[in-house]
C-alpha positions as CSV (number, residue, x, y, z in Angstrom):
1,M,77.3,54.6,94.5
2,S,77.2,57.3,91.8
3,Y,77.0,54.6,89.1
4,F,73.9,52.9,87.8
5,G,76.1,50.0,86.4
6,R,73.9,49.9,83.3
7,L,74.4,50.5,79.6
8,L,71.7,51.3,77.1
9,R,72.3,50.0,73.6
10,I,70.2,51.6,70.8
11,D,70.1,50.0,67.3
12,L,68.9,52.5,64.7
13,S,68.7,49.8,62.0
14,S,66.0,47.8,63.9
15,N,64.5,50.6,66.0
16,T,65.3,48.5,69.2
17,S,67.0,49.1,72.4
18,K,68.2,46.9,75.3
19,D,69.7,47.2,78.8
20,E,73.1,45.6,79.6
21,E,75.1,45.5,82.8
22,I,78.5,47.1,83.2
23,S,80.7,45.0,85.4
24,K,82.1,46.4,88.6
25,N,85.6,45.5,87.5
26,L,85.2,47.6,84.4
27,L,84.0,50.6,86.5
28,Q,87.0,50.1,88.9
29,Q,89.5,50.0,86.0
30,F,88.1,52.9,84.0
31,L,85.9,54.9,86.4
32,G,83.6,56.4,83.8
33,G,83.5,59.1,81.1
34,K,86.4,58.9,78.7
35,G,87.9,55.8,80.3
36,L,84.7,53.7,80.1
37,G,83.9,55.0,76.6
38,A,87.4,54.2,75.3
39,W,87.0,50.6,76.5
40,F,83.8,50.1,74.6
41,L,85.2,51.9,71.5
42,Y,88.2,49.6,71.4
43,K,86.0,46.5,71.9
44,E,83.1,47.3,69.6
45,V,84.5,49.3,66.6
46,P,86.5,47.1,64.4
47,A,89.9,48.0,63.0
48,G,89.9,49.5,59.6
49,C,86.2,50.3,59.5
50,N,84.9,53.3,57.6
51,P,84.0,56.0,60.2
52,L,80.9,56.9,58.2
53,S,79.7,53.3,57.8
54,E,77.2,51.4,60.0
55,E,80.1,49.6,61.7
56,N,81.1,52.7,63.5
57,K,79.3,53.6,66.8
58,L,78.5,56.7,68.8
59,I,79.3,56.1,72.5
60,F,78.0,58.6,75.1
61,A,79.8,58.0,78.4
62,L,79.0,59.8,81.7
63,G,81.6,60.4,84.3
64,A,81.8,59.0,87.9
65,L,80.6,62.4,89.2
66,S,78.1,63.2,86.5
67,G,74.7,64.0,87.8
68,T,75.9,64.7,91.3
69,M,76.3,68.0,93.2
70,A,80.0,68.1,92.4
71,P,80.9,71.5,91.0
72,A,81.0,71.6,87.2
73,A,80.1,67.9,86.8
74,S,78.4,68.8,83.5
75,K,80.4,66.9,80.9
76,Y,79.5,64.0,78.8
77,H,82.1,62.3,76.6
78,L,81.4,61.2,73.1
79,L,83.6,58.5,71.6
80,T,83.7,57.3,68.1
81,K,86.1,56.7,65.2
82,S,86.8,60.1,63.6
83,P,85.9,60.6,60.0
84,L,88.4,63.5,59.9
85,T,91.4,61.6,61.2
86,G,90.5,58.0,60.9
87,I,91.6,57.4,64.5
88,F,90.4,57.6,68.1
89,L,88.0,60.4,68.9
90,D,86.9,61.5,72.4
91,S,85.0,64.8,72.3
92,N,83.2,66.2,75.3
93,S,80.6,68.9,75.9
94,G,79.2,70.7,78.9
95,G,75.9,72.4,79.5
96,H,73.0,70.5,80.9
97,F,72.6,67.6,78.5
98,G,75.1,65.3,80.3
99,P,73.5,65.4,83.7
100,E,70.1,64.9,82.2
101,L,71.4,61.9,80.2
102,K,72.8,60.4,83.4
103,A,69.4,60.9,85.1
104,C,67.9,58.5,82.5
105,G,69.5,55.8,84.6
106,Y,72.5,54.7,82.6
107,D,76.3,55.3,82.6
108,V,76.9,54.6,78.9
109,F,74.7,54.9,75.8
110,I,75.8,53.1,72.6
111,I,74.1,54.0,69.3
112,E,74.7,51.7,66.4
113,G,73.4,50.9,63.0
114,K,71.8,53.3,60.6
115,A,68.2,54.5,60.5
116,P,66.5,54.1,57.0
117,K,65.1,57.6,57.3
118,P,66.0,60.7,59.4
119,V,65.1,60.0,63.0
120,I,65.1,61.5,66.5
121,I,65.8,59.4,69.6
122,F,63.8,60.4,72.6
123,I,65.1,58.8,75.8
124,D,62.4,59.3,78.5
125,N,63.8,57.9,81.7
126,G,65.3,54.9,79.9
127,R,62.3,54.3,77.6
128,V,63.5,54.8,74.0
129,N,61.2,56.4,71.4
130,F,62.1,56.6,67.7
131,L,60.5,59.7,66.2
132,P,60.5,60.8,62.5
133,A,62.8,63.7,61.8
134,D,61.8,64.6,58.2
135,D,60.5,68.0,59.4
136,Y,63.7,68.7,61.2
137,W,66.2,67.7,58.5
138,G,67.7,70.9,57.1
139,L,67.3,72.9,60.3
140,G,70.1,74.5,62.2
141,I,70.9,73.4,65.8
142,Y,69.1,76.3,67.4
143,D,65.8,75.7,65.6
144,T,66.1,72.0,66.0
145,E,66.3,72.2,69.8
146,E,63.5,74.7,70.1
147,K,61.2,72.7,67.8
148,I,61.8,69.4,69.6
149,R,61.0,70.9,73.0
150,E,57.8,72.4,71.5
151,S,56.7,69.2,69.9
152,L,57.3,67.1,73.1
153,G,55.6,69.8,75.2
154,D,58.4,70.1,77.8
155,K,60.9,72.9,77.9
156,R,63.0,71.0,80.4
157,I,63.9,68.4,77.9
158,R,67.6,68.5,76.9
159,V,68.7,68.0,73.3
160,A,71.9,67.1,71.4
161,S,71.6,67.6,67.6
162,I,73.4,68.2,64.4
163,G,73.0,71.1,62.0
164,I,73.3,71.0,58.2
165,A,77.1,70.3,58.4
166,G,76.4,67.0,60.1
167,E,73.6,66.1,57.7
168,N,76.0,66.8,54.8
169,L,78.8,64.7,56.4
170,V,81.3,67.6,56.7
171,K,84.2,65.9,58.3
172,F,84.6,68.4,61.1
173,A,80.9,68.7,61.9
174,C,80.1,68.8,65.6
175,I,77.2,67.9,67.8
176,G,75.5,70.7,69.7
177,N,73.5,70.7,72.9
178,D,71.9,73.4,75.0
179,Y,72.2,75.7,71.9
180,S,75.8,76.7,72.2
181,R,77.7,73.8,73.9
182,H,79.4,71.4,71.5
183,A,81.2,68.1,71.3
184,G,83.3,70.0,68.8
185,R,86.4,68.3,67.5
186,G,87.0,65.5,65.1
187,G,83.7,65.2,63.2
188,A,81.3,63.3,65.5
189,G,78.5,65.3,63.9
190,A,79.2,63.6,60.5
191,V,79.1,60.2,62.2
192,M,75.7,61.1,63.6
193,G,74.6,62.4,60.2
194,S,75.8,59.2,58.5
195,K,73.3,57.3,60.8
196,N,70.4,59.6,59.8
197,L,70.2,60.6,63.4
198,K,69.2,64.3,63.7
199,A,68.9,64.6,67.4
200,I,68.8,62.9,70.8
201,A,66.3,64.3,73.3
202,V,66.5,63.2,76.9
203,R,64.4,63.5,80.1
204,G,65.4,61.8,83.3
205,N,64.4,61.8,86.9
206,H,66.6,59.1,88.4
207,N,68.6,60.3,91.4
208,V,72.4,59.7,91.3
209,E,73.2,58.5,94.8
210,V,76.6,58.7,96.5
211,V,78.1,56.2,98.9
212,H,79.0,58.6,101.7
213,P,76.5,61.6,101.6
214,F,78.0,63.5,104.5
215,E,81.5,63.3,103.3
216,F,80.4,64.1,99.8
217,I,78.6,67.3,100.9
218,Q,81.7,68.3,102.9
219,A,83.9,67.7,99.8
220,V,81.5,69.8,97.7
221,S,81.9,72.6,100.1
222,E,85.6,72.3,100.1
223,A,85.7,72.2,96.3
224,N,83.5,75.3,96.0
225,S,85.8,77.2,98.4
226,W,88.9,76.1,96.4
227,I,87.3,77.2,93.2
228,K,86.1,80.5,94.6
229,D,89.7,81.5,95.7
230,N,91.5,80.2,92.6
231,P,93.0,83.1,90.5
232,W,92.8,81.0,87.3
233,V,89.0,80.6,87.9
234,K,88.6,84.3,88.6
235,S,90.0,85.1,85.2
236,K,87.7,82.6,83.5
237,R,84.7,84.0,85.4
238,R,85.6,87.6,84.4
239,W,86.7,87.2,80.8
240,G,86.0,83.6,79.8
241,T,88.6,81.9,77.6
242,A,89.0,85.1,75.6
243,G,90.9,86.6,78.5
244,S,94.0,84.6,77.4
245,A,94.1,86.2,74.0
246,Q,96.2,89.3,74.9
247,L,98.9,87.3,76.6
248,M,99.2,84.8,73.8
249,N,99.4,87.6,71.2
250,E,102.0,89.5,73.3
251,Q,104.1,86.4,73.8
252,G,104.1,85.6,70.1
253,V,102.2,82.4,70.3
254,W,99.0,83.3,68.4
255,P,98.6,82.0,64.8
256,V,98.1,84.9,62.3
257,N,97.4,84.6,58.6
258,N,97.5,80.8,58.3
259,F,100.2,80.3,61.0
260,S,102.6,82.6,59.1
261,Q,103.0,85.1,62.0
262,T,102.5,85.0,65.7
263,S,101.5,88.5,66.6
264,F,98.4,90.3,65.3
265,Q,99.0,94.0,64.8
266,Q,95.3,94.8,64.9
267,F,94.8,92.9,68.2
268,E,93.3,95.9,70.0
269,K,90.3,95.6,67.6
270,I,89.4,92.0,68.6
271,G,90.7,91.6,72.2
272,H,88.7,90.5,75.1
273,E,87.9,94.0,76.3
274,V,86.3,94.8,72.9
275,F,83.9,91.9,73.3
276,D,83.2,92.9,76.9
277,H,81.5,96.1,75.7
278,G,78.8,94.0,74.1
279,L,78.3,91.7,77.1
280,V,74.6,91.3,78.1
281,K,74.8,88.2,80.4
282,R,77.0,85.5,81.8
283,L,76.1,81.9,81.0
284,S,76.7,78.8,83.1
285,C,76.7,75.0,82.7
286,A,75.1,72.7,85.2
287,N,76.2,73.2,88.8
288,C,79.0,75.6,87.9
289,S,79.7,79.0,89.5
290,V,82.4,80.0,87.0
291,S,79.9,81.1,84.2
292,C,82.8,81.3,81.7
293,S,80.5,81.7,78.7
294,K,79.3,85.1,77.7
295,G,76.2,86.3,75.9
296,Y,76.8,89.3,73.5
297,R,74.6,91.7,71.6
298,D,75.3,91.5,67.9
299,T,74.1,94.7,66.2
300,T,75.5,94.1,62.8
301,F,74.9,90.6,61.4
302,T,72.2,88.7,63.4
303,G,70.6,91.6,65.3
304,G,70.2,89.6,68.5
305,E,72.0,88.0,71.4
306,I,74.6,85.4,70.5
307,E,77.1,83.4,72.6
308,G,80.9,83.6,72.5
309,P,83.2,83.8,70.8
310,E,85.8,81.9,72.7
311,F,89.6,82.2,72.6
312,E,90.2,79.7,69.8
313,T,87.5,81.3,67.7
314,I,88.7,84.8,68.1
315,C,92.1,83.7,66.9
316,L,91.3,81.1,64.2
317,L,88.3,82.9,62.7
318,G,89.9,86.3,63.4
319,A,93.7,86.8,63.3
320,N,94.3,83.5,61.4
321,V,92.0,84.5,58.5
322,G,93.0,88.2,58.6
323,L,89.7,89.5,60.3
324,D,89.9,92.4,62.7
325,D,86.1,93.0,62.9
326,P,84.8,91.7,66.2
327,Q,81.2,91.7,65.0
328,A,82.2,89.6,62.0
329,I,84.0,87.1,64.2
330,A,81.0,86.9,66.4
331,A,78.8,86.3,63.4
332,A,81.2,83.5,62.1
333,N,81.0,81.9,65.6
334,Y,77.2,82.1,65.4
335,L,77.1,80.4,62.0
336,C,79.4,77.6,63.2
337,N,77.3,77.0,66.2
338,N,74.1,76.8,64.2
339,F,75.5,74.9,61.3
340,G,77.4,72.6,63.7
341,L,80.9,73.3,62.6
342,D,84.1,73.1,64.7
343,T,85.4,76.7,64.8
344,I,89.0,75.5,65.1
345,S,88.9,73.3,62.0
346,A,86.8,75.8,60.1
347,G,89.2,78.7,60.9
348,V,92.3,76.6,59.9
349,V,90.9,75.4,56.6
350,I,89.6,78.9,55.7
351,G,92.9,80.4,56.7
352,M,94.8,78.1,54.4
353,V,92.4,78.8,51.5
354,I,92.8,82.6,52.0
355,D,96.6,82.2,52.2
356,A,96.5,80.2,48.9
357,L,94.4,83.0,47.3
358,D,96.7,85.7,48.5
359,K,99.7,83.9,47.2
360,G,98.1,83.1,43.8
361,I,98.3,79.4,44.3
362,I,94.5,79.1,43.6
363,S,92.3,81.7,42.0
364,R,89.0,83.3,43.1
365,K,87.5,81.7,40.0
366,V,88.4,78.3,41.2
367,V,87.0,79.0,44.6
368,G,83.9,80.6,43.2
369,L,84.5,84.0,44.8
370,S,83.3,87.1,43.1
371,E,85.9,89.9,42.8
372,N,83.8,92.3,44.9
373,K,83.7,90.2,48.1
374,N,85.7,91.6,50.9
375,R,87.4,89.6,53.7
376,V,84.4,89.5,56.0
377,E,82.0,88.5,53.3
378,M,84.5,85.9,52.1
379,V,84.8,84.2,55.5
380,L,81.1,84.1,56.1
381,W,80.4,82.8,52.6
382,L,83.0,80.1,52.8
383,L,81.4,78.9,56.1
384,E,78.1,78.5,54.3
385,Q,79.8,76.7,51.4
386,I,81.5,74.3,53.7
387,A,78.3,73.5,55.7
388,N,76.3,72.9,52.5
389,R,79.2,71.2,50.7
390,C,78.6,73.6,47.8
391,G,81.2,74.0,45.1
392,F,84.7,74.6,46.5
393,G,83.2,74.1,50.0
394,N,82.9,70.4,49.2
395,I,86.7,70.2,49.1
396,M,87.1,72.3,52.2
397,A,84.6,70.1,54.0
398,E,87.1,67.2,53.9
399,G,89.4,69.1,56.3
400,V,92.7,70.8,55.9
401,R,94.8,67.6,55.3
402,D,92.7,66.4,52.4
403,F,92.3,69.9,51.0
404,A,96.1,70.4,51.1
405,G,96.6,67.1,49.4
406,Q,94.5,68.1,46.4
407,F,96.7,71.1,45.8
408,G,100.1,69.8,46.7
409,L,100.3,71.8,49.9
410,E,100.7,69.0,52.4
411,S,103.8,70.4,54.0
412,L,102.0,73.7,54.8
413,A,98.8,72.3,56.3
414,P,98.5,73.0,60.1
415,H,97.4,69.6,61.4
416,V,98.5,66.5,63.2
417,K,97.0,63.2,62.0
418,G,94.3,65.2,60.2
419,L,93.1,67.2,63.2
420,E,93.6,71.0,62.6
421,L,95.9,72.7,65.1
422,P,94.5,75.0,67.8
423,A,95.5,78.6,68.4
424,Y,99.1,78.1,69.6
425,D,102.0,78.1,67.2
426,P,104.3,75.1,68.2
427,R,107.5,77.1,67.1
428,A,106.8,79.4,70.0
429,S,105.9,76.7,72.4
430,F,107.9,73.4,72.0
431,G,105.8,71.9,74.8
432,I,102.5,72.4,72.9
433,G,104.3,71.0,69.9
434,L,104.9,67.7,71.6
435,A,101.4,67.8,73.0
436,Y,100.1,68.1,69.4
437,Q,102.4,65.3,68.2
438,T,101.3,62.8,70.8
439,S,97.6,63.7,71.5
440,D,95.3,60.7,71.2
441,R,93.0,62.4,68.8
442,G,95.5,64.4,66.7
443,G,96.5,68.1,67.0
444,C,95.0,69.0,70.4
445,H,95.8,71.4,73.2
446,L,93.4,69.9,75.8
447,R,95.4,66.7,76.6
448,S,98.4,68.7,77.9
449,W,98.8,72.5,77.9
450,P,102.5,73.4,78.8
451,T,102.3,76.8,77.1
452,G,101.2,78.7,80.2
453,R,103.9,77.2,82.3
454,E,106.5,78.0,79.7
455,I,105.4,81.7,79.7
456,T,105.4,81.9,83.5
457,G,108.8,80.2,83.9
458,I,107.5,77.1,85.7
459,L,108.8,75.1,82.7
460,S,111.8,76.0,80.5
461,P,111.1,78.6,77.8
462,G,109.0,77.9,74.8
463,N,112.1,77.5,72.5
464,S,113.6,74.8,74.7
465,I,112.8,71.0,74.8
466,D,114.1,70.6,78.4
467,G,111.6,68.9,80.6
468,K,108.8,69.0,78.0
469,A,108.5,65.2,77.5
470,E,108.2,64.6,81.2
471,F,105.6,67.3,81.8
472,V,103.5,66.5,78.7
473,S,103.4,62.7,79.5
474,G,102.5,63.3,83.1
475,Q,99.8,65.8,82.4
476,Q,98.3,63.6,79.7
477,H,97.8,60.8,82.3
478,E,96.4,63.2,84.9
479,K,94.0,64.7,82.3
480,A,92.9,61.3,81.1
481,A,92.0,60.5,84.7
482,Q,90.2,63.8,85.2
483,E,88.1,63.1,82.1
484,C,86.8,60.0,83.7
485,F,85.1,62.2,86.4
486,G,82.7,64.1,84.1
487,V,83.9,67.5,85.3
488,C,85.0,70.6,83.4
489,Q,88.7,71.4,83.6
490,F,88.2,75.2,84.1
491,P,87.3,75.1,87.8
492,Y,90.0,72.5,88.6
493,G,92.7,73.2,86.1
494,I,93.8,71.3,83.0
495,G,95.0,67.8,84.1
496,F,95.2,68.7,87.7
497,L,93.9,66.1,90.2
498,S,93.4,68.4,93.2
499,N,92.5,67.1,96.6
500,S,89.0,68.4,96.0
501,L,88.5,66.1,93.1
502,V,90.0,63.1,94.8
503,N,87.8,63.6,97.9
504,L,84.7,64.1,95.7
505,L,85.3,60.8,93.9
506,N,86.0,58.8,97.0
507,A,82.9,60.0,98.7
508,A,80.8,59.4,95.6
509,I,81.8,55.9,94.7
510,G,83.2,54.6,98.0
511,S,86.7,54.2,96.8
512,N,90.1,54.9,98.5
513,H,91.9,56.5,95.7
514,D,94.8,58.9,96.0
515,N,96.6,61.0,93.4
516,S,99.0,58.2,92.3
517,S,96.3,55.6,91.9
518,L,94.2,57.9,89.8
519,I,97.2,58.8,87.6
520,K,97.5,55.0,87.0
521,V,93.9,55.0,85.9
522,G,94.7,57.8,83.5
523,E,97.8,56.0,82.2
524,R,95.6,53.0,81.5
525,V,93.1,55.1,79.6
526,W,95.9,56.9,77.7
527,N,97.5,53.6,76.6
528,L,94.2,52.1,75.6
529,A,93.6,55.0,73.2
530,R,97.1,54.6,71.8
531,C,96.4,50.9,71.2
532,F,93.3,51.9,69.3
533,N,95.4,54.2,67.1
534,N,98.2,51.7,66.7
535,R,95.6,49.2,65.5
536,E,94.6,51.7,62.9
537,G,98.2,51.9,61.7
538,I,99.5,54.9,63.6
539,T,103.3,54.8,64.3
540,R,106.1,57.3,65.0
541,A,105.9,58.7,61.5
542,D,102.5,60.1,62.3
543,D,103.7,61.7,65.5
544,L,105.4,64.6,63.7
545,L,104.4,68.1,62.8
546,P,104.1,69.3,59.2
547,A,107.3,70.5,57.6
548,K,106.1,74.1,57.8
549,F,106.9,74.2,61.5
550,A,110.2,72.3,61.1
551,D,111.6,74.3,58.2
552,E,110.1,77.8,58.3
553,P,111.4,80.1,61.1
554,L,109.1,82.4,63.0
555,P,109.1,85.8,61.3
556,D,108.1,87.8,64.4
557,G,107.3,87.6,68.1
558,R,109.3,86.7,71.1
559,F,111.0,83.7,69.5
560,K,111.6,85.2,66.1
561,G,113.8,83.0,63.9
562,T,112.9,79.8,65.9
563,R,112.0,76.5,64.2
564,L,110.8,73.2,65.8
565,T,113.1,71.1,63.7
566,Y,112.6,67.4,63.1
567,E,115.7,66.7,65.1
568,L,114.2,68.5,68.1
569,Q,110.8,66.8,67.6
570,N,112.4,63.4,67.5
571,R,114.5,64.0,70.6
572,M,111.3,64.9,72.5
573,L,109.6,61.8,71.1
574,D,112.5,59.5,72.1
575,E,112.2,60.7,75.7
576,Y,108.4,60.7,75.7
577,Y,108.3,57.1,74.4
578,Q,110.8,55.9,76.9
579,L,108.9,57.6,79.8
580,N,105.7,55.9,78.6
581,G,107.2,52.5,78.2
582,W,106.6,52.5,74.4
583,S,108.7,51.2,71.6
584,S,110.8,53.4,69.4
585,E,107.9,53.3,66.9
586,G,105.5,54.6,69.5
587,I,103.7,51.3,70.3
588,P,103.1,50.5,74.0
589,C,105.3,47.6,74.9
590,R,103.7,44.3,76.2
591,K,105.2,44.8,79.6
592,K,103.6,48.2,80.0
593,L,100.2,47.0,78.8
594,E,100.2,44.0,81.1
595,E,101.3,46.2,84.0
596,L,98.1,48.3,83.3
597,G,95.8,45.3,83.0
598,L,95.5,45.7,79.2
599,D,96.5,42.1,78.4
600,E,94.1,41.8,75.5
601,M,95.5,44.8,73.8
602,A,99.0,43.5,74.3
603,S,98.1,40.3,72.4
604,D,96.4,42.3,69.7
605,L,99.4,44.5,69.1
606,W,102.3,42.1,69.8
607,G,100.9,38.6,69.3
608,E,103.3,36.1,70.9
609,S,106.1,38.6,70.9
610,Q,107.5,39.5,74.3
611,V,108.6,43.0,73.4
């Protein structure tokens, strides 16, 4: 079986660790990855705790296929309570760290407490070493990884670390591994920094065994063939995520100048073909033939090879902040990777600051900007200010919701539940609007992505609510199941449980799942995350977009004049809640929770009530 059935608990306060068993029943219910991590998060992180306190925990959970030959089974899931949103956070990352972590002989790693001084955890085949990190504190992610490998004398060691943003508790700090892979959203890097944990280094040689080897090899072959012939994958292999930029700009979905427009007039300067000219190599995560990441030659700012930028970064640190210089966008991406900053959140908060400057709401003097700084210099300087929490950057480091609150701009801040919105304007894609409203971690496009289907005509157009609740709800459940496998979505599709995936899972763990039974697992995981958020006080009132998107019509693009009004948002929510078996306030009903085997959560939320 591709499980070890073991959990490694690491206490930073006492420099101790211990093995624990994971029950077979729990593995059957939640499979692994996000599902297993969500269970431990709900059980172990108390309601109302400060995300930056010792009570919060970092939970690294590996998927059911992690460490196997399954294509693109490179993901680890990191679960914690977000310091940015105050709610459920599941962030994942690819590369090679996840499979190496699984090879240490565990399915879940729980890190708790707080080290008295900066520390590095070195997990060597399950043996935990606590190493002083004083000489690493203040280093960026790139230098940290390199120096740890040198000090341990093994270049094969994999490292996950924080940069200065995590050390300074920037609320959208991320955790980086393999140099440029990141658990990016929601501020897990700040949680790691709050525990004085600079890095986790891992080396493992435990083999992950599957139940039916012959069937598994056959399933791997079938999956590789399916991936090879998939047109979606071919696009990702050729262009990476940046290949979607032109279509989104043409369709009027791309946020420009703080979500005030949806078509960037200077797009030809920053499109995917521009970045392709500087391509020097293609980069791949563990066991993946897609190689969607790209290495570029930066001749202007860093003078070396850098990775990215991805679709979201090109938009949010490009068009959304008024930058049309591809080298500057690449440099901003490099700084974020090294500082450990989420490029989505950074681009949104900087976009809002620049918009406020342009409108005279705040002055350059308040921000600390000299009059001679141009747009490029301004963006790069603000990133440094945020990462170091210097001056005005200290306010920006709290995230766009808190920043807006300090200046009376709450209705204009692009976020849901505190998580900054990705690079799709919900007024041009009502489906993505509902996905933002209902995502378990706040404004997120990776739980459901209806935009592509709206554009291609598979779903009703972006300015229609018809069919959106049914699609978003169904895809959220499928994606939640997929995220229990430990695989990347690009080779298989977002929230698409292909026959290849089902066959891989059954051969690996000896199960007899079909699509419908896996969707039920996903529904269980999705409801568990919602219970965590309800326990933190989340209700229907939090499942709405900022007034900007309800009141201000789009000024340009395909759906010029369109608003996603609160009436439309609430109509979608009504249908969505009904489909999910939730109350009108967005709380899973007792009947639904008991149907999913979440009786404990039903009692927590409803007490003796039979609702």
